[in-house]
PDB file of N, H, CA, C and O in Angstrom:
ATOM      1  N   UNK A   1      86.527  52.116 115.355  1.00  0.00           N
ATOM      2  CA  UNK A   1      86.976  51.360 116.510  1.00  0.00           C
ATOM      3  C   UNK A   1      86.232  51.840 117.762  1.00  0.00           C
ATOM      4  O   UNK A   1      85.777  51.032 118.572  1.00  0.00           O
ATOM      5  N   UNK A   2      86.116  53.160 117.907  1.00  0.00           N
ATOM      6  H   UNK A   2      86.486  53.816 117.248  1.00  0.00           H
ATOM      7  CA  UNK A   2      85.414  53.717 119.065  1.00  0.00           C
ATOM      8  C   UNK A   2      83.939  53.330 119.057  1.00  0.00           C
ATOM      9  O   UNK A   2      83.387  52.969 120.096  1.00  0.00           O
ATOM     10  N   UNK A   3      83.304  53.403 117.902  1.00  0.00           N
ATOM     11  H   UNK A   3      83.753  53.696 117.058  1.00  0.00           H
ATOM     12  CA  UNK A   3      81.880  53.044 117.814  1.00  0.00           C
ATOM     13  C   UNK A   3      81.645  51.590 118.196  1.00  0.00           C
ATOM     14  O   UNK A   3      80.687  51.285 118.906  1.00  0.00           O
ATOM     15  N   UNK A   4      82.503  50.696 117.736  1.00  0.00           N
ATOM     16  H   UNK A   4      83.281  50.944 117.159  1.00  0.00           H
ATOM     17  CA  UNK A   4      82.366  49.276 118.078  1.00  0.00           C
ATOM     18  C   UNK A   4      82.573  49.082 119.576  1.00  0.00           C
ATOM     19  O   UNK A   4      81.816  48.350 120.213  1.00  0.00           O
ATOM     20  N   UNK A   5      83.594  49.732 120.148  1.00  0.00           N
ATOM     21  H   UNK A   5      84.209  50.327 119.631  1.00  0.00           H
ATOM     22  CA  UNK A   5      83.855  49.632 121.587  1.00  0.00           C
ATOM     23  C   UNK A   5      82.682  50.122 122.417  1.00  0.00           C
ATOM     24  O   UNK A   5      82.315  49.494 123.410  1.00  0.00           O
ATOM     25  N   UNK A   6      82.091  51.239 122.016  1.00  0.00           N
ATOM     26  H   UNK A   6      82.389  51.750 121.209  1.00  0.00           H
ATOM     27  CA  UNK A   6      80.943  51.782 122.747  1.00  0.00           C
ATOM     28  C   UNK A   6      79.754  50.824 122.688  1.00  0.00           C
ATOM     29  O   UNK A   6      79.088  50.586 123.695  1.00  0.00           O
ATOM     30  N   UNK A   7      79.500  50.287 121.521  1.00  0.00           N
ATOM     31  H   UNK A   7      80.041  50.480 120.702  1.00  0.00           H
ATOM     32  CA  UNK A   7      78.382  49.347 121.357  1.00  0.00           C
ATOM     33  C   UNK A   7      78.576  48.109 122.231  1.00  0.00           C
ATOM     34  O   UNK A   7      77.658  47.688 122.934  1.00  0.00           O
ATOM     35  N   UNK A   8      79.770  47.535 122.182  1.00  0.00           N
ATOM     36  H   UNK A   8      80.515  47.877 121.611  1.00  0.00           H
ATOM     37  CA  UNK A   8      80.029  46.320 122.953  1.00  0.00           C
ATOM     38  C   UNK A   8      80.003  46.571 124.456  1.00  0.00           C
ATOM     39  O   UNK A   8      79.474  45.755 125.211  1.00  0.00           O
ATOM     40  N   UNK A   9      80.567  47.687 124.895  1.00  0.00           N
ATOM     41  H   UNK A   9      80.997  48.350 124.282  1.00  0.00           H
ATOM     42  CA  UNK A   9      80.600  47.953 126.334  1.00  0.00           C
ATOM     43  C   UNK A   9      79.202  48.248 126.874  1.00  0.00           C
ATOM     44  O   UNK A   9      78.861  47.810 127.973  1.00  0.00           O
ATOM     45  N   UNK A  10      78.395  48.980 126.119  1.00  0.00           N
ATOM     46  H   UNK A  10      78.672  49.335 125.226  1.00  0.00           H
ATOM     47  CA  UNK A  10      77.020  49.220 126.559  1.00  0.00           C
ATOM     48  C   UNK A  10      76.229  47.909 126.618  1.00  0.00           C
ATOM     49  O   UNK A  10      75.352  47.742 127.465  1.00  0.00           O
ATOM     50  N   UNK A  11      76.544  47.000 125.725  1.00  0.00           N
ATOM     51  H   UNK A  11      77.256  47.136 125.037  1.00  0.00           H
ATOM     52  CA  UNK A  11      75.873  45.690 125.732  1.00  0.00           C
ATOM     53  C   UNK A  11      76.345  44.840 126.906  1.00  0.00           C
ATOM     54  O   UNK A  11      75.540  44.202 127.585  1.00  0.00           O
ATOM     55  N   UNK A  12      77.673  44.835 127.143  1.00  0.00           N
ATOM     56  H   UNK A  12      78.327  45.353 126.591  1.00  0.00           H
ATOM     57  CA  UNK A  12      78.246  43.938 128.146  1.00  0.00           C
ATOM     58  C   UNK A  12      78.243  44.495 129.566  1.00  0.00           C
ATOM     59  O   UNK A  12      78.344  43.730 130.525  1.00  0.00           O
ATOM     60  N   UNK A  13      78.130  45.814 129.717  1.00  0.00           N
ATOM     61  H   UNK A  13      78.048  46.436 128.939  1.00  0.00           H
ATOM     62  CA  UNK A  13      78.114  46.432 131.051  1.00  0.00           C
ATOM     63  C   UNK A  13      77.008  47.481 131.119  1.00  0.00           C
ATOM     64  O   UNK A  13      77.289  48.656 131.356  1.00  0.00           O
ATOM     65  N   UNK A  14      75.761  47.077 130.915  1.00  0.00           N
ATOM     66  H   UNK A  14      75.533  46.123 130.722  1.00  0.00           H
ATOM     67  CA  UNK A  14      74.669  48.049 130.875  1.00  0.00           C
ATOM     68  C   UNK A  14      74.404  48.727 132.212  1.00  0.00           C
ATOM     69  O   UNK A  14      73.790  49.794 132.253  1.00  0.00           O
ATOM     70  N   UNK A  15      74.855  48.124 133.299  1.00  0.00           N
ATOM     71  H   UNK A  15      75.353  47.258 133.265  1.00  0.00           H
ATOM     72  CA  UNK A  15      74.626  48.679 134.631  1.00  0.00           C
ATOM     73  C   UNK A  15      75.531  49.871 134.929  1.00  0.00           C
ATOM     74  O   UNK A  15      75.232  50.668 135.817  1.00  0.00           O
ATOM     75  N   UNK A  16      76.629  49.997 134.198  1.00  0.00           N
ATOM     76  H   UNK A  16      76.872  49.349 133.476  1.00  0.00           H
ATOM     77  CA  UNK A  16      77.571  51.081 134.455  1.00  0.00           C
ATOM     78  C   UNK A  16      76.994  52.406 133.971  1.00  0.00           C
ATOM     79  O   UNK A  16      76.384  52.469 132.904  1.00  0.00           O
ATOM     80  N   UNK A  17      77.186  53.458 134.753  1.00  0.00           N
ATOM     81  H   UNK A  17      77.682  53.407 135.620  1.00  0.00           H
ATOM     82  CA  UNK A  17      76.681  54.779 134.404  1.00  0.00           C
ATOM     83  C   UNK A  17      77.746  55.639 133.735  1.00  0.00           C
ATOM     84  O   UNK A  17      77.446  56.714 133.214  1.00  0.00           O
ATOM     85  N   UNK A  18      78.994  55.162 133.750  1.00  0.00           N
ATOM     86  H   UNK A  18      79.237  54.290 134.173  1.00  0.00           H
ATOM     87  CA  UNK A  18      80.090  55.949 133.182  1.00  0.00           C
ATOM     88  C   UNK A  18      81.057  55.004 132.466  1.00  0.00           C
ATOM     89  O   UNK A  18      81.344  53.903 132.935  1.00  0.00           O
ATOM     90  N   UNK A  19      81.547  55.466 131.324  1.00  0.00           N
ATOM     91  H   UNK A  19      81.314  56.361 130.943  1.00  0.00           H
ATOM     92  CA  UNK A  19      82.468  54.672 130.527  1.00  0.00           C
ATOM     93  C   UNK A  19      83.664  55.535 130.141  1.00  0.00           C
ATOM     94  O   UNK A  19      83.575  56.762 130.112  1.00  0.00           O
ATOM     95  N   UNK A  20      84.781  54.878 129.846  1.00  0.00           N
ATOM     96  H   UNK A  20      84.853  53.881 129.870  1.00  0.00           H
ATOM     97  CA  UNK A  20      85.964  55.566 129.360  1.00  0.00           C
ATOM     98  C   UNK A  20      86.566  54.747 128.228  1.00  0.00           C
ATOM     99  O   UNK A  20      86.613  53.519 128.286  1.00  0.00           O
ATOM    100  N   UNK A  21      87.023  55.447 127.202  1.00  0.00           N
ATOM    101  H   UNK A  21      86.985  56.446 127.155  1.00  0.00           H
ATOM    102  CA  UNK A  21      87.617  54.807 126.035  1.00  0.00           C
ATOM    103  C   UNK A  21      88.904  55.535 125.715  1.00  0.00           C
ATOM    104  O   UNK A  21      88.925  56.765 125.658  1.00  0.00           O
ATOM    105  N   UNK A  22      89.974  54.794 125.506  1.00  0.00           N
ATOM    106  H   UNK A  22      89.957  53.796 125.553  1.00  0.00           H
ATOM    107  CA  UNK A  22      91.217  55.479 125.187  1.00  0.00           C
ATOM    108  C   UNK A  22      92.374  54.552 124.908  1.00  0.00           C
ATOM    109  O   UNK A  22      92.224  53.334 124.811  1.00  0.00           O
ATOM    110  N   UNK A  23      93.545  55.174 124.782  1.00  0.00           N
ATOM    111  H   UNK A  23      93.668  56.163 124.862  1.00  0.00           H
ATOM    112  CA  UNK A  23      94.762  54.484 124.379  1.00  0.00           C
ATOM    113  C   UNK A  23      95.907  54.852 125.310  1.00  0.00           C
ATOM    114  O   UNK A  23      95.917  55.941 125.885  1.00  0.00           O
ATOM    115  N   UNK A  24      96.875  53.947 125.463  1.00  0.00           N
ATOM    116  H   UNK A  24      96.868  53.063 124.997  1.00  0.00           H
ATOM    117  CA  UNK A  24      98.127  54.272 126.135  1.00  0.00           C
ATOM    118  C   UNK A  24      99.093  54.803 125.093  1.00  0.00           C
ATOM    119  O   UNK A  24      99.186  54.266 123.990  1.00  0.00           O
ATOM    120  N   UNK A  25      99.821  55.873 125.450  1.00  0.00           N
ATOM    121  H   UNK A  25      99.746  56.309 126.347  1.00  0.00           H
ATOM    122  CA  UNK A  25     100.795  56.468 124.542  1.00  0.00           C
ATOM    123  C   UNK A  25     102.201  56.099 124.981  1.00  0.00           C
ATOM    124  O   UNK A  25     102.469  55.966 126.175  1.00  0.00           O
ATOM    125  N   UNK A  26     103.098  55.932 124.016  1.00  0.00           N
ATOM    126  H   UNK A  26     102.879  56.040 123.046  1.00  0.00           H
ATOM    127  CA  UNK A  26     104.497  55.651 124.363  1.00  0.00           C
ATOM    128  C   UNK A  26     105.036  56.755 125.270  1.00  0.00           C
ATOM    129  O   UNK A  26     104.647  57.911 125.103  1.00  0.00           O
ATOM    130  N   UNK A  27     105.882  56.456 126.188  1.00  0.00           N
ATOM    131  H   UNK A  27     106.198  55.517 126.323  1.00  0.00           H
ATOM    132  CA  UNK A  27     106.523  55.158 126.406  1.00  0.00           C
ATOM    133  C   UNK A  27     105.760  54.261 127.377  1.00  0.00           C
ATOM    134  O   UNK A  27     106.330  53.308 127.908  1.00  0.00           O
ATOM    135  N   UNK A  28     104.493  54.547 127.614  1.00  0.00           N
ATOM    136  H   UNK A  28     104.030  55.321 127.182  1.00  0.00           H
ATOM    137  CA  UNK A  28     103.724  53.810 128.618  1.00  0.00           C
ATOM    138  C   UNK A  28     102.849  52.716 128.029  1.00  0.00           C
ATOM    139  O   UNK A  28     102.013  52.148 128.732  1.00  0.00           O
ATOM    140  N   UNK A  29     103.030  52.414 126.750  1.00  0.00           N
ATOM    141  H   UNK A  29     103.709  52.876 126.180  1.00  0.00           H
ATOM    142  CA  UNK A  29     102.278  51.304 126.175  1.00  0.00           C
ATOM    143  C   UNK A  29     103.052  50.009 126.422  1.00  0.00           C
ATOM    144  O   UNK A  29     104.282  49.993 126.378  1.00  0.00           O
ATOM    145  N   UNK A  30     102.330  48.943 126.678  1.00  0.00           N
ATOM    146  H   UNK A  30     101.331  48.956 126.713  1.00  0.00           H
ATOM    147  CA  UNK A  30     102.992  47.673 127.000  1.00  0.00           C
ATOM    148  C   UNK A  30     102.991  46.692 125.837  1.00  0.00           C
ATOM    149  O   UNK A  30     103.712  45.694 125.870  1.00  0.00           O
ATOM    150  N   UNK A  31     102.196  46.961 124.813  1.00  0.00           N
ATOM    151  H   UNK A  31     101.611  47.772 124.785  1.00  0.00           H
ATOM    152  CA  UNK A  31     102.187  46.127 123.611  1.00  0.00           C
ATOM    153  C   UNK A  31     102.339  47.038 122.396  1.00  0.00           C
ATOM    154  O   UNK A  31     101.876  48.179 122.411  1.00  0.00           O
ATOM    155  N   UNK A  32     102.972  46.547 121.365  1.00  0.00           N
ATOM    156  H   UNK A  32     103.348  45.621 121.353  1.00  0.00           H
ATOM    157  CA  UNK A  32     103.277  47.383 120.210  1.00  0.00           C
ATOM    158  C   UNK A  32     102.267  47.241 119.075  1.00  0.00           C
ATOM    159  O   UNK A  32     102.642  47.044 117.919  1.00  0.00           O
ATOM    160  N   UNK A  33     101.004  47.340 119.409  1.00  0.00           N
ATOM    161  H   UNK A  33     100.699  47.499 120.348  1.00  0.00           H
ATOM    162  CA  UNK A  33      99.962  47.429 118.390  1.00  0.00           C
ATOM    163  C   UNK A  33      98.841  48.304 118.938  1.00  0.00           C
ATOM    164  O   UNK A  33      98.660  48.418 120.150  1.00  0.00           O
ATOM    165  N   UNK A  34      98.110  48.905 118.046  1.00  0.00           N
ATOM    166  H   UNK A  34      98.258  48.812 117.061  1.00  0.00           H
ATOM    167  CA  UNK A  34      97.023  49.793 118.435  1.00  0.00           C
ATOM    168  C   UNK A  34      95.857  48.980 118.976  1.00  0.00           C
ATOM    169  O   UNK A  34      95.370  48.063 118.314  1.00  0.00           O
ATOM    170  N   UNK A  35      95.415  49.313 120.165  1.00  0.00           N
ATOM    171  H   UNK A  35      95.810  50.058 120.703  1.00  0.00           H
ATOM    172  CA  UNK A  35      94.217  48.697 120.730  1.00  0.00           C
ATOM    173  C   UNK A  35      93.514  49.714 121.627  1.00  0.00           C
ATOM    174  O   UNK A  35      94.158  50.523 122.296  1.00  0.00           O
ATOM    175  N   UNK A  36      92.218  49.658 121.627  1.00  0.00           N
ATOM    176  H   UNK A  36      91.695  49.001 121.084  1.00  0.00           H
ATOM    177  CA  UNK A  36      91.389  50.590 122.377  1.00  0.00           C
ATOM    178  C   UNK A  36      91.012  49.976 123.715  1.00  0.00           C
ATOM    179  O   UNK A  36      90.551  48.836 123.771  1.00  0.00           O
ATOM    180  N   UNK A  37      91.205  50.724 124.787  1.00  0.00           N
ATOM    181  H   UNK A  37      91.580  51.650 124.742  1.00  0.00           H
ATOM    182  CA  UNK A  37      90.743  50.297 126.107  1.00  0.00           C
ATOM    183  C   UNK A  37      89.312  50.789 126.275  1.00  0.00           C
ATOM    184  O   UNK A  37      89.037  51.976 126.102  1.00  0.00           O
ATOM    185  N   UNK A  38      88.403  49.883 126.613  1.00  0.00           N
ATOM    186  H   UNK A  38      88.626  48.919 126.754  1.00  0.00           H
ATOM    187  CA  UNK A  38      86.994  50.187 126.846  1.00  0.00           C
ATOM    188  C   UNK A  38      86.717  49.859 128.309  1.00  0.00           C
ATOM    189  O   UNK A  38      86.744  48.695 128.707  1.00  0.00           O
ATOM    190  N   UNK A  39      86.451  50.887 129.103  1.00  0.00           N
ATOM    191  H   UNK A  39      86.429  51.833 128.780  1.00  0.00           H
ATOM    192  CA  UNK A  39      86.374  50.711 130.555  1.00  0.00           C
ATOM    193  C   UNK A  39      85.003  51.095 131.087  1.00  0.00           C
ATOM    194  O   UNK A  39      84.492  52.175 130.791  1.00  0.00           O
ATOM    195  N   UNK A  40      84.412  50.204 131.872  1.00  0.00           N
ATOM    196  H   UNK A  40      84.827  49.327 132.112  1.00  0.00           H
ATOM    197  CA  UNK A  40      83.189  50.511 132.609  1.00  0.00           C
ATOM    198  C   UNK A  40      83.620  51.010 133.982  1.00  0.00           C
ATOM    199  O   UNK A  40      84.337  50.316 134.703  1.00  0.00           O
ATOM    200  N   UNK A  41      83.189  52.197 134.336  1.00  0.00           N
ATOM    201  H   UNK A  41      82.607  52.761 133.751  1.00  0.00           H
ATOM    202  CA  UNK A  41      83.613  52.831 135.591  1.00  0.00           C
ATOM    203  C   UNK A  41      82.515  52.759 136.640  1.00  0.00           C
ATOM    204  O   UNK A  41      81.359  52.541 136.276  1.00  0.00           O
ATOM    205  N   UNK A  42      82.812  52.927 137.902  1.00  0.00           N
ATOM    206  H   UNK A  42      83.751  53.103 138.197  1.00  0.00           H
ATOM    207  CA  UNK A  42      84.104  53.291 138.482  1.00  0.00           C
ATOM    208  C   UNK A  42      85.025  52.079 138.614  1.00  0.00           C
ATOM    209  O   UNK A  42      84.591  50.928 138.559  1.00  0.00           O
ATOM    210  N   UNK A  43      86.322  52.383 138.790  1.00  0.00           N
ATOM    211  H   UNK A  43      86.675  53.318 138.835  1.00  0.00           H
ATOM    212  CA  UNK A  43      87.301  51.325 138.999  1.00  0.00           C
ATOM    213  C   UNK A  43      87.114  50.710 140.374  1.00  0.00           C
ATOM    214  O   UNK A  43      86.897  51.416 141.359  1.00  0.00           O
ATOM    215  N   UNK A  44      87.198  49.396 140.431  1.00  0.00           N
ATOM    216  H   UNK A  44      87.374  48.823 139.631  1.00  0.00           H
ATOM    217  CA  UNK A  44      87.148  48.688 141.706  1.00  0.00           C
ATOM    218  C   UNK A  44      88.286  47.689 141.729  1.00  0.00           C
ATOM    219  O   UNK A  44      88.279  46.767 140.914  1.00  0.00           O
ATOM    220  N   UNK A  45      89.241  47.813 142.591  1.00  0.00           N
ATOM    221  H   UNK A  45      89.247  48.563 143.253  1.00  0.00           H
ATOM    222  CA  UNK A  45      89.449  48.873 143.574  1.00  0.00           C
ATOM    223  C   UNK A  45      89.917  50.170 142.907  1.00  0.00           C
ATOM    224  O   UNK A  45      90.377  50.168 141.765  1.00  0.00           O
ATOM    225  N   UNK A  46      89.789  51.260 143.635  1.00  0.00           N
ATOM    226  H   UNK A  46      89.415  51.262 144.562  1.00  0.00           H
ATOM    227  CA  UNK A  46      90.051  52.595 143.090  1.00  0.00           C
ATOM    228  C   UNK A  46      91.479  52.792 142.614  1.00  0.00           C
ATOM    229  O   UNK A  46      91.709  53.577 141.694  1.00  0.00           O
ATOM    230  N   UNK A  47      92.447  52.103 143.210  1.00  0.00           N
ATOM    231  H   UNK A  47      92.260  51.466 143.957  1.00  0.00           H
ATOM    232  CA  UNK A  47      93.846  52.310 142.833  1.00  0.00           C
ATOM    233  C   UNK A  47      94.125  51.876 141.395  1.00  0.00           C
ATOM    234  O   UNK A  47      95.140  52.280 140.826  1.00  0.00           O
ATOM    235  N   UNK A  48      93.256  51.067 140.794  1.00  0.00           N
ATOM    236  H   UNK A  48      92.432  50.740 141.256  1.00  0.00           H
ATOM    237  CA  UNK A  48      93.474  50.620 139.415  1.00  0.00           C
ATOM    238  C   UNK A  48      93.374  51.760 138.405  1.00  0.00           C
ATOM    239  O   UNK A  48      93.836  51.621 137.273  1.00  0.00           O
ATOM    240  N   UNK A  49      92.782  52.878 138.796  1.00  0.00           N
ATOM    241  H   UNK A  49      92.407  52.992 139.716  1.00  0.00           H
ATOM    242  CA  UNK A  49      92.651  54.008 137.874  1.00  0.00           C
ATOM    243  C   UNK A  49      93.985  54.652 137.547  1.00  0.00           C
ATOM    244  O   UNK A  49      94.095  55.358 136.544  1.00  0.00           O
ATOM    245  N   UNK A  50      95.012  54.423 138.377  1.00  0.00           N
ATOM    246  H   UNK A  50      94.922  53.849 139.192  1.00  0.00           H
ATOM    247  CA  UNK A  50      96.330  55.011 138.144  1.00  0.00           C
ATOM    248  C   UNK A  50      96.866  54.627 136.766  1.00  0.00           C
ATOM    249  O   UNK A  50      97.519  55.436 136.107  1.00  0.00           O
ATOM    250  N   UNK A  51      96.601  53.426 136.339  1.00  0.00           N
ATOM    251  H   UNK A  51      96.071  52.768 136.874  1.00  0.00           H
ATOM    252  CA  UNK A  51      97.082  52.937 135.040  1.00  0.00           C
ATOM    253  C   UNK A  51      96.481  53.717 133.879  1.00  0.00           C
ATOM    254  O   UNK A  51      97.023  53.691 132.774  1.00  0.00           O
ATOM    255  N   UNK A  52      95.373  54.409 134.111  1.00  0.00           N
ATOM    256  H   UNK A  52      94.933  54.431 135.009  1.00  0.00           H
ATOM    257  CA  UNK A  52      94.656  55.098 133.041  1.00  0.00           C
ATOM    258  C   UNK A  52      94.622  56.612 133.229  1.00  0.00           C
ATOM    259  O   UNK A  52      93.672  57.272 132.808  1.00  0.00           O
ATOM    260  N   UNK A  53      95.658  57.159 133.861  1.00  0.00           N
ATOM    261  H   UNK A  53      96.430  56.623 134.203  1.00  0.00           H
ATOM    262  CA  UNK A  53      95.771  58.607 134.046  1.00  0.00           C
ATOM    263  C   UNK A  53      96.529  59.221 132.879  1.00  0.00           C
ATOM    264  O   UNK A  53      97.445  58.612 132.327  1.00  0.00           O
ATOM    265  N   UNK A  54      96.139  60.421 132.516  1.00  0.00           N
ATOM    266  H   UNK A  54      95.394  60.915 132.964  1.00  0.00           H
ATOM    267  CA  UNK A  54      96.874  61.162 131.497  1.00  0.00           C
ATOM    268  C   UNK A  54      98.058  61.845 132.166  1.00  0.00           C
ATOM    269  O   UNK A  54      97.936  62.405 133.255  1.00  0.00           O
ATOM    270  N   UNK A  55      99.194  61.788 131.502  1.00  0.00           N
ATOM    271  H   UNK A  55      99.293  61.333 130.617  1.00  0.00           H
ATOM    272  CA  UNK A  55     100.389  62.467 132.007  1.00  0.00           C
ATOM    273  C   UNK A  55     100.747  63.637 131.109  1.00  0.00           C
ATOM    274  O   UNK A  55     101.909  64.037 131.027  1.00  0.00           O
ATOM    275  N   UNK A  56      99.749  64.181 130.441  1.00  0.00           N
ATOM    276  H   UNK A  56      98.805  63.857 130.507  1.00  0.00           H
ATOM    277  CA  UNK A  56      99.948  65.341 129.577  1.00  0.00           C
ATOM    278  C   UNK A  56     100.968  65.077 128.486  1.00  0.00           C
ATOM    279  O   UNK A  56     100.880  64.069 127.786  1.00  0.00           O
ATOM    280  N   UNK A  57     101.942  65.977 128.333  1.00  0.00           N
ATOM    281  H   UNK A  57     102.014  66.796 128.902  1.00  0.00           H
ATOM    282  CA  UNK A  57     102.919  65.816 127.252  1.00  0.00           C
ATOM    283  C   UNK A  57     103.878  64.637 127.463  1.00  0.00           C
ATOM    284  O   UNK A  57     104.621  64.274 126.551  1.00  0.00           O
ATOM    285  N   UNK A  58     103.863  64.048 128.646  1.00  0.00           N
ATOM    286  H   UNK A  58     103.259  64.343 129.387  1.00  0.00           H
ATOM    287  CA  UNK A  58     104.747  62.916 128.924  1.00  0.00           C
ATOM    288  C   UNK A  58     104.194  61.597 128.398  1.00  0.00           C
ATOM    289  O   UNK A  58     104.910  60.597 128.356  1.00  0.00           O
ATOM    290  N   UNK A  59     102.949  61.588 128.005  1.00  0.00           N
ATOM    291  H   UNK A  59     102.366  62.400 128.039  1.00  0.00           H
ATOM    292  CA  UNK A  59     102.342  60.355 127.505  1.00  0.00           C
ATOM    293  C   UNK A  59     101.270  59.858 128.445  1.00  0.00           C
ATOM    294  O   UNK A  59     100.448  60.636 128.929  1.00  0.00           O
ATOM    295  N   UNK A  60     101.276  58.570 128.703  1.00  0.00           N
ATOM    296  H   UNK A  60     101.944  57.938 128.309  1.00  0.00           H
ATOM    297  CA  UNK A  60     100.252  57.971 129.551  1.00  0.00           C
ATOM    298  C   UNK A  60      99.017  57.630 128.745  1.00  0.00           C
ATOM    299  O   UNK A  60      99.119  57.211 127.592  1.00  0.00           O
ATOM    300  N   UNK A  61      97.870  57.804 129.337  1.00  0.00           N
ATOM    301  H   UNK A  61      97.788  58.144 130.274  1.00  0.00           H
ATOM    302  CA  UNK A  61      96.593  57.434 128.728  1.00  0.00           C
ATOM    303  C   UNK A  61      95.958  58.660 128.083  1.00  0.00           C
ATOM    304  O   UNK A  61      95.960  59.743 128.668  1.00  0.00           O
ATOM    305  N   UNK A  62      95.422  58.496 126.895  1.00  0.00           N
ATOM    306  H   UNK A  62      95.421  57.617 126.419  1.00  0.00           H
ATOM    307  CA  UNK A  62      94.683  59.584 126.254  1.00  0.00           C
ATOM    308  C   UNK A  62      93.302  59.067 125.881  1.00  0.00           C
ATOM    309  O   UNK A  62      93.162  57.993 125.295  1.00  0.00           O
ATOM    310  N   UNK A  63      92.281  59.849 126.232  1.00  0.00           N
ATOM    311  H   UNK A  63      92.394  60.721 126.708  1.00  0.00           H
ATOM    312  CA  UNK A  63      90.918  59.459 125.900  1.00  0.00           C
ATOM    313  C   UNK A  63      90.729  59.496 124.393  1.00  0.00           C
ATOM    314  O   UNK A  63      91.297  60.347 123.709  1.00  0.00           O
ATOM    315  N   UNK A  64      89.934  58.578 123.883  1.00  0.00           N
ATOM    316  H   UNK A  64      89.472  57.887 124.439  1.00  0.00           H
ATOM    317  CA  UNK A  64      89.725  58.433 122.447  1.00  0.00           C
ATOM    318  C   UNK A  64      89.211  59.730 121.819  1.00  0.00           C
ATOM    319  O   UNK A  64      89.663  60.112 120.740  1.00  0.00           O
ATOM    320  N   UNK A  65      88.283  60.403 122.474  1.00  0.00           N
ATOM    321  H   UNK A  65      87.915  60.093 123.351  1.00  0.00           H
ATOM    322  CA  UNK A  65      87.723  61.640 121.919  1.00  0.00           C
ATOM    323  C   UNK A  65      88.798  62.721 121.796  1.00  0.00           C
ATOM    324  O   UNK A  65      88.819  63.461 120.812  1.00  0.00           O
ATOM    325  N   UNK A  66      89.684  62.819 122.777  1.00  0.00           N
ATOM    326  H   UNK A  66      89.667  62.218 123.576  1.00  0.00           H
ATOM    327  CA  UNK A  66      90.767  63.812 122.708  1.00  0.00           C
ATOM    328  C   UNK A  66      91.737  63.483 121.584  1.00  0.00           C
ATOM    329  O   UNK A  66      92.216  64.381 120.892  1.00  0.00           O
ATOM    330  N   UNK A  67      92.027  62.207 121.401  1.00  0.00           N
ATOM    331  H   UNK A  67      91.638  61.478 121.964  1.00  0.00           H
ATOM    332  CA  UNK A  67      92.912  61.808 120.313  1.00  0.00           C
ATOM    333  C   UNK A  67      92.279  62.119 118.968  1.00  0.00           C
ATOM    334  O   UNK A  67      92.959  62.606 118.065  1.00  0.00           O
ATOM    335  N   UNK A  68      90.986  61.845 118.817  1.00  0.00           N
ATOM    336  H   UNK A  68      90.433  61.449 119.551  1.00  0.00           H
ATOM    337  CA  UNK A  68      90.303  62.140 117.565  1.00  0.00           C
ATOM    338  C   UNK A  68      90.341  63.632 117.247  1.00  0.00           C
ATOM    339  O   UNK A  68      90.479  64.012 116.085  1.00  0.00           O
ATOM    340  N   UNK A  69      90.218  64.476 118.265  1.00  0.00           N
ATOM    341  H   UNK A  69      90.106  64.166 119.209  1.00  0.00           H
ATOM    342  CA  UNK A  69      90.313  65.925 118.043  1.00  0.00           C
ATOM    343  C   UNK A  69      91.714  66.318 117.585  1.00  0.00           C
ATOM    344  O   UNK A  69      91.867  67.185 116.724  1.00  0.00           O
ATOM    345  N   UNK A  70      92.742  65.681 118.160  1.00  0.00           N
ATOM    346  H   UNK A  70      92.618  64.976 118.859  1.00  0.00           H
ATOM    347  CA  UNK A  70      94.126  66.000 117.792  1.00  0.00           C
ATOM    348  C   UNK A  70      94.455  65.617 116.361  1.00  0.00           C
ATOM    349  O   UNK A  70      95.239  66.303 115.704  1.00  0.00           O
ATOM    350  N   UNK A  71      93.875  64.538 115.867  1.00  0.00           N
ATOM    351  H   UNK A  71      93.238  63.980 116.400  1.00  0.00           H
ATOM    352  CA  UNK A  71      94.216  64.077 114.524  1.00  0.00           C
ATOM    353  C   UNK A  71      93.201  64.524 113.470  1.00  0.00           C
ATOM    354  O   UNK A  71      93.305  64.161 112.298  1.00  0.00           O
ATOM    355  N   UNK A  72      92.232  65.304 113.898  1.00  0.00           N
ATOM    356  H   UNK A  72      92.147  65.599 114.850  1.00  0.00           H
ATOM    357  CA  UNK A  72      91.208  65.802 112.976  1.00  0.00           C
ATOM    358  C   UNK A  72      91.870  66.703 111.933  1.00  0.00           C
ATOM    359  O   UNK A  72      92.635  67.602 112.283  1.00  0.00           O
ATOM    360  N   UNK A  73      91.579  66.463 110.654  1.00  0.00           N
ATOM    361  H   UNK A  73      90.958  65.732 110.370  1.00  0.00           H
ATOM    362  CA  UNK A  73      92.201  67.300 109.623  1.00  0.00           C
ATOM    363  C   UNK A  73      91.661  68.726 109.685  1.00  0.00           C
ATOM    364  O   UNK A  73      90.524  68.967 110.088  1.00  0.00           O
ATOM    365  N   UNK A  74      92.513  69.658 109.274  1.00  0.00           N
ATOM    366  H   UNK A  74      93.437  69.462 108.947  1.00  0.00           H
ATOM    367  CA  UNK A  74      92.075  71.059 109.193  1.00  0.00           C
ATOM    368  C   UNK A  74      91.073  71.208 108.063  1.00  0.00           C
ATOM    369  O   UNK A  74      91.197  70.544 107.035  1.00  0.00           O
ATOM    370  N   UNK A  75      90.082  72.070 108.239  1.00  0.00           N
ATOM    371  H   UNK A  75      89.981  72.609 109.075  1.00  0.00           H
ATOM    372  CA  UNK A  75      89.124  72.266 107.146  1.00  0.00           C
ATOM    373  C   UNK A  75      89.824  72.945 105.963  1.00  0.00           C
ATOM    374  O   UNK A  75      90.774  73.709 106.135  1.00  0.00           O
ATOM    375  N   UNK A  76      89.338  72.650 104.785  1.00  0.00           N
ATOM    376  H   UNK A  76      88.566  72.030 104.645  1.00  0.00           H
ATOM    377  CA  UNK A  76      89.897  73.299 103.591  1.00  0.00           C
ATOM    378  C   UNK A  76      89.643  74.789 103.665  1.00  0.00           C
ATOM    379  O   UNK A  76      88.557  75.227 104.044  1.00  0.00           O
ATOM    380  N   UNK A  77      90.633  75.552 103.306  1.00  0.00           N
ATOM    381  H   UNK A  77      91.515  75.196 102.998  1.00  0.00           H
ATOM    382  CA  UNK A  77      90.491  77.012 103.320  1.00  0.00           C
ATOM    383  C   UNK A  77      90.157  77.537 101.957  1.00  0.00           C
ATOM    384  O   UNK A  77      90.001  78.746 101.782  1.00  0.00           O
TER     385      UNK A  77
END
């Protein structure tokens, strides 16, 4: 999902120098299905970034790379 999002965003917003990919975590998700947010930055207007802030253990937005690290299986011992 992340690879497809990166490919499409680089194609559709090649002028952007920064990108963000991630998910909203309960209880801050507004739809009940998994979907990836693919964002070309910076936000215009700047106040729109509030919707995509991480609230740590309270939920909010989590970047895709951080989520992948959290769910990465432990290596076999």
